[in-house]
N, C-alpha and C positions, 0 to 999 in steps of 0.2 A: 509396631507400625498402625496402630489405632487410630489415623487421621482420618477427618471426615472432609470431604473434597465435593466438588460439584464439577459437573460438566466443562464447564467455563475455566475451573482450574486445570482441568487437563489441555485445554484450549489454550491458555495462557502459557502453561508452561511449556507446550509445545514450542512459539515465539520464542520464549526464554531460550529453548535449546537451539532452534535454529538462529538466535543471534548467537551464540557461542561457538555453532561448528556447523558443519554445511548438511545439507539434508540426510547425507547416511548416519550422521549421528542422531537423528529422531527415530528412534525405536522404543519400542514397550517396556523395556527393562528401564532404561536410563529415564522413560518420563514418568514410571512409578516411582522410582528412587526421589525425582526429585521432587515429589510430591509425598513421598514418605509413606505411599499405602502399598498392598498388594497387587498381584495381578489380579486376584478376584475382585478388586474394587474396581479395576479396569472393566473386566467384563459385567459388571454390574449397571455399567453406562453404555457399553459398546459391545455388540456382537461381538465383532472381528476387529484385528487391525483395521482392513480395509475400510470396515463401517466408519471406526474412526480417522481415518485418513478423509475419507471422504467429507464426513461433517468438517473436520476441521478446514480442510479448503473452503468449505461454503461459510462457516463461520467468517473466517478471514477475508472471504470477498464481500460478507455482508459489513462486517465491521470496519475495514480498512479501505472501503470502496464506496459502497449502495449507501450506507449510514451518512458518510463525510459529505456525498455527492447530495445527497436530500436535502443536509442542512445547509450547506452551501447555496442549492437552489431558491430557497427561502429567503434570500437574502435580496432585496429588491434592487441596491445600489449595484451596479456592474463594477466599479471599480471598488468598492468593498467586496463586494463576491471574490472578485481577483487575490485581495489581501488574506481572505479566508482560504481559500484553495493555495494559496503559499503556504502559509502557517498550517495546514491539513498536510501538505505533502512533506514539510519538516518535522513533521510528528511523527511520523508514520515510524515502524520499528525496521529500517532499514538494513540492518544488517541479517533479518529474519527475513524479507523481502529479498537481499540478495541471496540465499540460500535456495528462496521458492525459486526465484528465478533460475536457477542453474538446475533444479530438482526437475523445471519443466523443459528442459533441452531432454530427457531421456524418460520422461513419464506423461502418455497421452494424457491420463486425467488432469497432471496437475498441469499442462499445456492449455488446455481447454479452459482451465480456470483461469490461468492468467491471463491469455488471451480475453477472456471476459473482463478482468479487473482491466486490462489497458484500454479495453473499448470504452468501458464507463467513464474512465480517466480521463479520456480525449474528448469523451461529448461532453463532458460539464465544462471542462475547459475552454470547447469551439466553443459552446451555448455561451458562457461569460464573455469572453473576447470578444463574439457577434455583438452581444449588447455594450459593449463598451466602445468599438469602432465602427460596428455597420458595414464591416467589410468580409464577406463570410471566406474569402479566398486567404485574405491575412489570419483571420480565424485559424481557418484549416492548418496552414502553416506554423502559425505560434504553437497550434494544441500540439501537433508533431513533436515540435523544437522542446518543449516545455517536458512532455513524455519521454524525451529522449536524453536531457537533460537529468531529470530523475533515474532515469533506467542507469545510464552513464554516472551517475553519482553512487548508485547504489552498488556498482560493478567496480569502482574504482578500489583498486589498494594502495597503500592504506586507504579505508574510508576518511576522508576530512572531515573537519568541525563542522555542525550542520549548519552553521553560518555561510560556509562555502557555497552550501546549495542553496541557501536563501538568497545572497547574492547574486546568485549565477540567475536564478529566477526572475529577480527582480530588475537585472540587467537586459534580458531578454524583452520582459514586459514594457519596461523604459524605451529602448528601441522600438519596439511597434507602436507604442504612444506616439512619441517623438515621430515617426513615421507619417503617419495619420494625423499630424500637427494639434497632439493634444498634450494637456500636462503631464509628466510621471507623477506616479500615486507614489505616497510617503517612500 
């Protein structure tokens, strides 16, 4: 087992494990086995399992929410920004996120990070919809509905084809735009 890995390899492997099992399957031994490394390699990067968990959750927040939100905010066209957000939502590691949502129900640290993820995702959608239709109340309602659609998709069993989520998010957006006398996008 002389494989050279990076910190990011550990985080990516954790996402892979969470994509195939629930959060109870994310443990040090399966993580090291997936990467074909010893536990000594793990301790070269992380002082403890608790340290790994905290860093993993922070990295998940950064990669799957903060970086994507910042990228979407750089788009000046509100309609294009909504398309980008739908694309981002559809590209998330949904099975892993479902496991993390389940984990958040019984772990305060995970719950705090999940709440932060949801708050940031809500905010970026709210901003985009406000720019698109100019109605803060409608934007607030749509942002909630979009977040509920995403979370509901992630919790459904069996999880449907990703195009089902894309279709759902676009239909909700189309309804909002139609209600505000705007043309539906793509």
